[in-house]
DRENDOSE-277488 format. One record per residue: residue number from 1; residue in one letter; x, y, z of N, C-alpha, C in turn. Coordinates in steps of 0.001 Angstrom, whole numbers. Each point is the difference from the previous one (the first is absolute). Last residue first. Layout:
N
<rec NUM A <X Y Z> <X Y Z> <X Y Z>>;
...
END
This chain:
118
<rec 118 X <-2976 16918 -547> <1078 346 -914> <-157 1304 -645>>;
<rec 117 X <-3162 -2144 3073> <1311 53 670> <1094 594 -876>>;
<rec 116 X <-4499 -936 -1523> <66 1237 796> <1345 146 695>>;
<rec 115 X <-1078 -3987 -2346> <367 1077 -911> <94 1334 723>>;
<rec 114 X <-1577 -3777 2328> <1439 -99 -219> <452 1143 -903>>;
<rec 113 X <-4590 -483 687> <662 533 1196> <1515 -50 -146>>;
<rec 112 X <-2568 -1821 -3464> <-309 1442 91> <721 593 1179>>;
<rec 111 X <232 -4623 -473> <857 653 -986> <-247 1519 7>>;
<rec 110 X <-2741 -2693 2664> <1316 43 564> <942 721 -963>>;
<rec 109 X <-4319 -764 -1523> <-25 987 1094> <1380 120 627>>;
<rec 108 X <-632 -3319 -3319> <21 1359 -571> <-15 1102 1069>>;
<rec 107 X <2240 -4531 1560> <-1316 332 -561> <55 1387 -644>>;
<rec 106 X <4089 -3662 730> <-502 1317 343> <-1365 236 -658>>;
<rec 105 X <2649 -3995 -717> <-619 -2 1322> <-443 1370 457>>;
<rec 104 X <2315 -1094 -4233> <-1427 -339 -1> <-630 40 1394>>;
<rec 103 X <4124 3077 -2141> <-181 -1241 763> <-1487 -296 212>>;
<rec 102 X <1496 2672 -4304> <-275 321 1412> <-173 -1308 745>>;
<rec 101 X <3108 264 -4474> <-1389 -141 454> <-126 332 1495>>;
<rec 100 X <3696 2374 -3143> <-184 -1267 717> <-1454 -98 449>>;
<rec 99 X <1655 2805 -4473> <-250 72 1434> <-180 -1380 597>>;
<rec 98 X <3193 861 -4265> <-1427 -207 268> <-212 95 1520>>;
<rec 97 X <4040 2643 -2588> <-372 -1234 700> <-1512 -81 185>>;
<rec 96 X <2322 3757 -2054> <605 -1167 -629> <-440 -1322 610>>;
<rec 95 X <-1413 4298 1636> <-448 -84 -1372> <540 -1258 -693>>;
<rec 94 X <1212 1319 4470> <-1284 -720 -84> <-506 -137 -1428>>;
<rec 93 X <4037 2378 1692> <170 -1366 -495> <-1309 -735 -154>>;
<rec 92 X <135 4476 1669> <617 2 -1328> <119 -1407 -544>>;
<rec 91 X <-3984 866 3346> <1444 162 65> <564 -50 -1401>>;
<rec 90 X <-5014 336 3155> <718 44 -1282> <1495 156 239>>;
<rec 89 X <-3613 -2456 3322> <803 1210 -167> <708 -39 -1361>>;
<rec 88 X <-2709 -3597 1774> <-833 1108 -470> <773 1273 -250>>;
<rec 87 X <2010 -3974 1833> <-505 -330 -1334> <-775 1143 -609>>;
<rec 86 X <1610 66 4524> <987 375 -995> <-455 -290 -1418>>;
<rec 85 X <-2612 -1429 3703> <-31 1474 -129> <917 441 -1134>>;
<rec 84 X <-3 -4536 1199> <-1285 339 -653> <-85 1515 -235>>;
<rec 83 X <3712 -1621 2403> <78 -428 -1404> <-1261 372 -748>>;
<rec 82 X <30 753 4591> <856 946 -685> <147 -360 -1464>>;
<rec 81 X <-2311 -3021 2711> <-793 1257 -201> <832 1027 -759>>;
<rec 80 X <2143 -3975 1242> <-975 -273 -1042> <-844 1237 -307>>;
<rec 79 X <2971 243 3604> <751 -30 -1259> <-922 -273 -1156>>;
<rec 78 X <-1860 -220 4250> <314 1382 -319> <768 70 -1319>>;
<rec 77 X <-861 -4243 1772> <-1222 596 -535> <226 1460 -380>>;
<rec 76 X <3535 -2247 2049> <-248 -625 -1299> <-1231 612 -652>>;
<rec 75 X <1062 1267 4406> <904 628 -970> <-181 -601 -1380>>;
<rec 74 X <-2486 -1951 3481> <-439 1376 -243> <880 692 -1022>>;
<rec 73 X <1265 -4303 1469> <-1200 -68 -844> <-509 1393 -335>>;
<rec 72 X <3594 -328 3040> <402 -467 -1347> <-1174 -11 -955>>;
<rec 71 X <-946 1046 4491> <752 1078 -660> <438 -425 -1418>>;
<rec 70 X <-2072 -3269 2652> <-972 1042 -389> <711 1150 -689>>;
<rec 69 X <2654 -3430 1827> <-712 -466 -1202> <-1001 1033 -490>>;
<rec 68 X <2254 948 3998> <946 -15 -1109> <-677 -439 -1283>>;
<rec 67 X <-2530 -178 3945> <257 1376 -393> <957 69 -1173>>;
<rec 66 X <-869 -4203 1996> <-1187 496 -712> <245 1394 -541>>;
<rec 65 X <3250 -1879 2808> <11 -630 -1320> <-1168 487 -846>>;
<rec 64 X <68 1534 4407> <1155 523 -711> <58 -588 -1414>>;
<rec 63 X <-3441 -1517 3124> <-168 1330 -607> <1181 522 -800>>;
<rec 62 X <-1820 -5094 708> <1061 788 643> <15 1379 -668>>;
<rec 61 X <-4300 -3606 670> <1055 487 -903> <970 867 790>>;
<rec 60 X <-4252 -4154 681> <841 1118 460> <1004 424 -1064>>;
<rec 59 X <-4440 -3040 155> <849 603 -1021> <859 1147 520>>;
<rec 58 X <-3278 -3214 2244> <-172 1457 9> <997 730 -899>>;
<rec 57 X <1391 -4908 789> <-1272 536 476> <44 1514 103>>;
<rec 56 X <3623 -1710 -3279> <-509 -573 1225> <-1309 678 390>>;
<rec 55 X <4143 749 -3390> <-1151 -828 -318> <-463 -718 1253>>;
<rec 54 X <2593 4899 -685> <175 -1360 439> <-1269 -763 -282>>;
<rec 53 X <2333 4697 -2267> <-1135 -714 581> <403 -1411 376>>;
<rec 52 X <2454 3849 -2306> <223 -249 1441> <-1140 -731 684>>;
<rec 51 X <764 1224 -4826> <-816 893 783> <104 -261 1526>>;
<rec 50 X <2385 -2698 -3255> <262 1398 -370> <-712 958 927>>;
<rec 49 X <-891 -4596 466> <1327 344 484> <318 1446 -280>>;
<rec 48 X <-4035 -1879 -1715> <-45 353 1419> <1370 367 549>>;
<rec 47 X <-1106 684 -5323> <36 -1030 1034> <84 504 1415>>;
<rec 46 X <-470 2340 -4540> <1346 -444 319> <95 -1024 1121>>;
<rec 45 X <-4181 2182 -1688> <1048 1016 -79> <1342 -473 528>>;
<rec 44 X <-4048 -2730 -17> <-6 622 -1307> <1208 934 -195>>;
<rec 43 X <-721 -2084 4181> <310 -1025 -979> <75 595 -1405>>;
<rec 42 X <-1407 2822 3494> <1440 -323 108> <407 -1040 -1026>>;
<rec 41 X <-4578 1001 378> <723 1125 -607> <1502 -278 24>>;
<rec 40 X <-2721 -3118 2159> <-217 -70 -1431> <754 1125 -728>>;
<rec 39 X <76 70 4683> <771 -1139 -498> <-151 -120 -1521>>;
<rec 38 X <-2637 3150 2272> <1386 442 -61> <884 -1107 -559>>;
<rec 37 X <-4461 -1040 745> <102 967 -1090> <1433 472 -169>>;
<rec 36 X <-943 -2917 3634> <-153 -689 -1285> <118 959 -1218>>;
<rec 35 X <246 1932 4529> <1084 -866 -438> <-179 -669 -1326>>;
<rec 34 X <-2933 2900 2855> <541 563 -1227> <1085 -907 -608>>;
<rec 33 X <-2118 -931 4234> <-958 -189 -1088> <499 540 -1333>>;
<rec 32 X <3847 -153 3297> <-1315 -525 348> <-877 -244 -1211>>;
<rec 31 X <4717 1846 805> <-973 504 -950> <-1424 -504 279>>;
<rec 30 X <4670 1028 3145> <-995 -992 -423> <-1018 613 -925>>;
<rec 29 X <5366 1181 1058> <-1355 538 42> <-936 -1066 -515>>;
<rec 28 X <5212 -7 2473> <-881 -357 -1100> <-1364 654 198>>;
<rec 27 X <5576 386 1789> <-1416 290 203> <-773 -367 -1270>>;
<rec 26 X <4722 -2327 1936> <-565 1014 -891> <-1451 246 416>>;
<rec 25 X <5073 -2306 1980> <-1468 111 30> <-425 1106 -951>>;
<rec 24 X <4623 -2794 -866> <-572 1072 837> <-1533 17 -84>>;
<rec 23 X <2755 -4629 -502> <-236 1206 -785> <-606 1076 883>>;
<rec 22 X <965 -4730 1252> <1245 621 -432> <-193 1207 -931>>;
<rec 21 X <-4357 -2702 479> <1226 -339 706> <1199 647 -646>>;
<rec 20 X <-4501 2533 -667> <452 -1329 -366> <1299 -256 765>>;
<rec 19 X <-4361 3551 872> <1420 -316 -8> <209 -1436 -382>>;
<rec 18 X <-3846 4463 633> <289 -1299 -585> <1493 -214 15>>;
<rec 17 X <-4499 3365 2008> <1419 -266 -157> <214 -1390 -539>>;
<rec 16 X <-4379 3354 -960> <545 -1018 912> <1482 -77 -232>>;
<rec 15 X <-4917 3215 -1172> <1376 -406 -213> <406 -1072 1005>>;
<rec 14 X <-4829 2087 -2614> <733 -319 1227> <1405 -432 -337>>;
<rec 13 X <-3831 3417 -2605> <787 -1224 -35> <756 -173 1326>>;
<rec 12 X <-3933 2936 -2019> <593 -88 1349> <773 -1302 177>>;
<rec 11 X <-2899 1963 -3810> <292 -1389 356> <540 -176 1402>>;
<rec 10 X <-922 4248 -2303> <-1186 -617 598> <311 -1393 534>>;
<rec 9 X <3328 2425 -2383> <-269 653 1289> <-1178 -640 716>>;
<rec 8 X <1055 -1594 -4324> <1089 -306 933> <-271 640 1339>>;
<rec 7 X <-2998 998 -3476> <-103 -1413 392> <1066 -354 1021>>;
<rec 6 X <115 4259 -1974> <-1091 -100 956> <-174 -1424 488>>;
<rec 5 X <3184 756 -3390> <387 672 1236> <-1068 -142 1058>>;
<rec 4 X <-903 -1631 -4369> <912 -848 773> <446 616 1316>>;
<rec 3 X <-2856 2717 -2679> <-663 -1244 424> <967 -953 706>>;
<rec 2 X <1505 4180 -1948> <-687 161 1269> <-671 -1298 476>>;
<rec 1 X <2426 671 -4210> <819 -351 1134> <-770 71 1304>>;
END
């Protein structure tokens, strides 16, 4: 988590106001050089609308929509981690059921750290 955090703080993103006719004004944050990478990630994780990104110069995004999408995505990943942790815990019903496979996107190092949580 430290690499994305440090990247965000180092980026010093700029903001601007935006308003469409007959709608309230909103604040947007410009991604600038980080825009193409953020756009690719948004496309992979549900699209620009989900992440509050506008398809225009400097790839501005609306922080509230982004925050909601980030929370949803974070809770999904936490649920996947919990499922991976629960697989390693013995239970009375585990003898009758085959264990579920570990999600393939977790590396062995991540699985070691996830196991420490449980």
